[in-house]
C-alpha positions in Angstrom: -168.2 -88.3 34.8 -171.8 -88.6 33.6 -173.5 -91.9 32.8 -173.5 -90.9 29.1 -169.8 -90.1 29.2 -168.8 -93.2 31.1 -170.7 -95.6 28.8 -169.6 -93.8 25.6 -166.0 -93.8 26.7 -166.2 -97.4 27.7 -167.7 -98.4 24.3 -165.0 -96.4 22.5 -162.3 -98.2 24.5 -163.7 -101.6 23.6 -163.9 -100.6 19.9 -160.3 -99.4 19.9 -159.2 -102.6 21.6 -160.7 -104.6 18.8 -163.3 -106.2 21.1 -166.3 -104.7 19.3 -168.8 -102.5 21.0 -172.4 -101.4 20.6 -174.4 -98.7 22.4 -178.1 -99.3 23.3 -180.1 -96.1 24.1 -183.6 -95.7 25.4 -185.3 -93.4 22.9 -188.9 -93.6 24.0 -191.0 -94.9 26.9 -194.7 -95.4 27.8 -196.1 -96.2 31.2 -193.9 -96.8 34.2 -190.6 -97.5 32.3 -187.7 -98.6 34.6 -185.2 -96.2 33.1 -185.7 -92.7 31.6 -185.2 -91.7 27.9 -181.5 -91.3 27.2 -180.3 -94.1 29.4 -177.6 -96.2 27.9 -176.1 -99.7 27.9 -172.7 -100.4 26.4 -172.1 -103.9 25.2 -168.8 -105.5 24.2 -168.5 -108.2 21.5 -167.8 -110.8 24.2 -171.0 -109.8 26.2 -169.4 -107.6 28.8 -171.7 -104.7 29.6 -172.0 -101.5 31.6 -175.0 -99.2 32.2 -178.6 -100.0 32.0 -181.7 -99.5 29.8 -184.3 -101.2 31.9 -182.9 -101.8 35.4 -182.5 -105.5 34.5 -185.9 -106.2 33.0 -184.8 -106.7 29.4 -181.0 -106.3 29.6 -180.3 -109.8 28.5 -182.4 -109.5 25.3 -180.7 -106.2 24.5 -177.3 -107.7 24.9 -178.2 -110.5 22.4 -179.5 -107.9 19.9 -176.3 -105.9 20.4 -174.2 -108.9 19.6 -176.2 -109.6 16.5 -175.8 -105.9 15.5 -172.1 -106.3 15.8 -172.2 -109.2 13.4 -174.1 -107.4 10.6 -173.1 -103.9 11.4 -176.6 -102.5 11.2 -178.5 -100.5 13.8 -181.9 -101.6 15.0 -184.8 -100.1 16.8 -186.4 -102.5 19.4 -189.6 -102.3 21.4 -190.0 -104.1 24.7 -192.9 -104.5 27.1 -192.0 -104.6 30.8 -194.5 -106.7 32.7 -196.0 -105.6 36.1 -194.1 -108.5 37.8 -190.8 -107.5 36.3 -191.4 -103.9 37.0 -192.1 -104.6 40.7 -188.8 -106.4 41.0 -187.0 -103.2 40.1 -189.0 -101.0 42.4 -191.9 -99.8 40.1 -195.6 -100.0 40.8 -196.5 -101.2 37.3 -194.9 -102.0 33.9 -194.5 -100.1 30.7 -193.0 -100.2 27.2 -189.6 -98.9 26.0 -188.0 -98.5 22.6 -184.3 -99.0 22.4 -181.9 -97.9 19.7 -178.9 -100.3 19.3 -175.9 -98.9 17.3 -172.6 -100.8 16.6 -169.7 -98.5 17.1 -167.6 -98.3 13.9 -170.4 -99.2 11.4 -173.6 -97.6 12.5 -172.1 -95.1 14.9 -169.0 -93.5 13.3 -166.0 -93.5 15.7 -165.1 -90.0 14.8 -168.6 -88.8 15.8 -168.4 -90.8 19.0 -164.9 -89.3 19.7 -166.3 -85.8 19.1 -169.1 -86.4 21.6 -166.7 -87.8 24.2 -164.4 -84.8 23.7 -167.3 -82.3 24.2 -168.4 -84.1 27.4 -164.8 -84.1 28.8 -164.6 -80.4 28.1 -168.0 -79.8 29.8 -169.5 -78.5 26.6 -173.2 -79.2 26.3 -173.9 -81.3 23.2 -176.7 -83.4 21.7 -176.4 -86.5 19.6 -179.2 -86.4 16.9 -180.3 -89.5 15.0 -182.9 -89.7 12.3 -184.6 -93.1 13.1 -185.8 -93.4 9.5 -182.7 -92.5 7.4 -180.1 -93.2 10.2 -178.5 -89.8 9.5 -176.5 -88.7 12.5 -175.1 -85.4 13.7 -174.1 -83.3 16.7 -176.1 -80.3 17.8 -175.9 -77.6 20.5 -178.2 -75.8 23.0 -179.2 -73.3 20.4 -180.7 -76.1 18.3 -182.8 -77.6 21.1 -183.0 -75.0 23.9 -185.9 -76.5 25.8 -184.4 -79.9 25.8 -181.1 -78.7 27.2 -182.7 -76.6 29.8 -184.8 -79.5 31.0 -182.2 -82.2 30.5 -184.8 -84.0 28.4 -183.7 -86.4 25.7 -186.5 -87.7 23.4 -188.1 -87.9 19.9 -189.1 -84.7 18.2 -192.7 -84.0 17.0 -191.8 -85.4 13.6 -191.7 -88.8 15.2 -188.4 -89.7 13.6 -185.7 -87.4 15.1 -184.2 -88.6 18.3 -182.2 -86.1 20.4 -179.9 -87.4 23.1 -179.0 -84.5 25.4 -175.5 -84.6 27.0 -175.4 -81.8 29.5 -172.3 -81.4 31.7 -172.9 -82.6 35.3 -174.5 -80.1 37.6 -172.2 -78.5 40.1 -172.8 -76.5 43.3 -170.3 -74.3 45.0 -171.1 -73.5 48.6 -169.2 -70.7 50.2 -169.2 -70.7 54.0 -169.4 -73.8 56.2 -172.6 -72.7 58.1 -175.2 -74.9 59.6 -177.4 -74.3 56.5 -174.5 -75.8 54.5 -174.7 -79.0 56.5 -178.3 -79.5 55.4 -177.9 -78.1 51.9 -174.9 -80.1 50.7 -176.5 -83.6 51.2 -179.8 -82.4 49.7 -177.9 -81.0 46.7 -176.1 -84.3 46.2 -179.4 -86.2 46.2 -180.6 -83.8 43.5 -177.6 -84.6 41.3 -175.1 -81.9 42.1 -171.4 -82.4 42.5 -170.8 -80.1 45.5 -167.7 -78.3 46.6 -167.5 -76.4 49.9 -165.2 -73.4 50.2 -164.2 -72.0 53.6 -160.7 -70.8 54.5 -161.6 -71.3 58.2 -160.5 -74.9 58.7 -162.3 -75.1 62.1 -165.6 -74.5 60.3 -165.0 -76.3 57.1 -163.8 -79.5 58.7 -164.2 -83.1 57.8 -165.8 -83.7 61.2 -168.6 -81.3 60.3 -168.8 -82.3 56.6 -167.8 -85.9 56.4 -166.9 -87.2 53.0 -167.4 -83.8 51.3 -165.0 -81.9 49.0 -163.7 -79.0 51.1 -161.4 -76.2 49.9 -159.6 -74.0 52.5 -158.3 -71.5 49.9 -159.7 -68.0 49.9 -162.8 -67.9 47.8 -161.4 -65.8 44.9 -158.6 -68.3 44.4 -160.9 -71.3 44.9 -163.5 -70.0 42.4 -160.8 -69.3 39.8 -159.6 -72.9 40.1 -163.1 -74.3 39.9 -164.2 -72.2 37.0 -168.0 -71.9 37.5 -169.9 -72.5 34.2 -173.5 -72.5 33.0 -174.2 -75.7 34.8 -172.9 -74.4 38.2 -174.9 -72.9 41.1 -173.1 -70.7 43.7 -174.4 -70.2 47.2 -172.7 -67.9 49.7 -173.5 -68.6 53.4 -170.7 -67.3 55.5 -172.2 -63.9 56.6 -168.6 -62.6 56.5 -168.0 -60.0 53.7 -164.3 -61.0 53.6 -165.3 -64.5 52.5 -168.6 -63.9 50.7 -167.8 -60.8 48.7 -164.8 -62.2 46.7 -166.9 -65.3 45.9 -169.8 -63.1 44.7 -167.5 -61.0 42.5 -166.0 -64.2 41.0 -169.4 -65.7 40.4 -170.7 -62.6 38.7 -167.7 -62.7 36.4 -168.6 -66.3 35.4 -171.5 -68.0 33.5 -173.0 -69.6 36.6 -176.7 -70.1 36.2 -177.5 -69.2 39.8 -176.0 -67.0 42.5 -177.7 -66.9 45.9 -176.5 -65.0 49.0 -177.6 -65.4 52.6 -178.6 -62.3 54.5 -181.5 -60.0 55.4 -182.6 -57.2 53.2 -180.5 -54.8 55.3 -177.5 -57.0 55.0 -178.0 -57.3 51.2 -178.3 -53.5 50.9 -174.9 -53.1 52.5 -173.6 -55.8 50.2 -174.8 -54.0 47.2 -173.1 -50.8 48.3 -169.8 -52.7 48.6 -170.2 -54.3 45.2 -171.0 -51.0 43.5 -168.0 -49.4 45.3 -165.9 -52.2 43.9 -167.1 -51.3 40.3 -169.5 -54.2 39.8 -172.2 -53.0 37.3 -175.9 -53.0 38.1 -176.7 -55.5 35.4 -174.4 -58.0 37.0 -175.7 -57.2 40.5 -179.2 -58.0 39.3 -178.2 -61.7 38.9 -178.0 -62.1 42.7 -180.8 -63.9 44.4 -181.0 -62.4 47.9 -182.2 -63.1 50.5 -181.3 -66.5 49.2 -184.1 -69.1 48.7 -187.8 -69.1 47.9 -190.0 -67.3 50.4 -191.7 -70.3 52.0 -191.5 -69.1 55.6 -188.4 -71.3 56.3 -186.9 -71.0 59.8 -184.6 -73.9 60.6 -181.3 -74.5 58.7 -182.9 -77.5 57.0 -186.0 -75.5 55.9 -183.8 -72.8 54.5 -181.8 -75.4 52.6 -185.0 -76.7 51.1 -185.9 -73.1 50.0 -182.5 -72.6 48.5 -182.6 -75.9 46.5 -186.1 -75.1 45.4 -185.0 -71.7 44.0 -182.0 -73.2 42.3 -184.3 -75.8 40.6 -186.7 -73.1 39.6 -183.9 -71.1 38.0 -182.4 -74.2 36.3 -185.6 -75.5 34.8 -187.7 -72.4 34.1 -185.0 -69.8 33.5 
């Protein structure tokens, strides 16, 4: 569950329970702001809260404003300066300024719109919540309306200075096929970069909890596991096993999906043989062209950790620049 989804769902639950709820959202920042644009804080009528808009610097002031908003039912746009001293306490070198939109659920933010946003997030459909900060008109939008914002995961105010777009992309996922040494380095790196990672390897001795402590490991055959996981446009797939019986079914499944990245380990000679097998299996050339192989950016990587860095760098490049 993403932060947006958790806070929106919590606010809706409070509203349905009759406790009252308001959502506070960072819409703009200057300087070294503690939390990025799009960060949210849900506030109940009794003062309970979840999430953050400033890492603790101005939360108490936002909670008070949220409770006032619940009384009069009106949204408000607030501006706060974060001092250097307060910023240092939350790990920043210097302070900054943030603008926060506070919306009571049920009056300013219609419950049916909040429900539609929550439903889209639960279904892993990318969606944007758009608010005109002058007229308070609200609507939902999709990736075709703001392609650059969705690609970059970047919420913010449009050039007109009054349209705020809160991007709600599904969480990033990575499917790693093959419990190789590279996977042991790549998986923790990917988690640090914000990916929800699943490891697939039918060989239990390789894909063991001892080698990958705390990770999600599936011991099904890759075609079955991939069908269950359903890779989508927010999913990267990396095959590392070096065994065609394991890699090839995963590659074919990935090419039949909307995954934004498919990278396959192996030398140029290994990849050429792989392409021959895929073509013999009826995979068209336009699908084969989606494969990144040899996997990773060419940075001269040698060790498993360096190769993992090159893979994550190539995935990031594909995600952010297309």
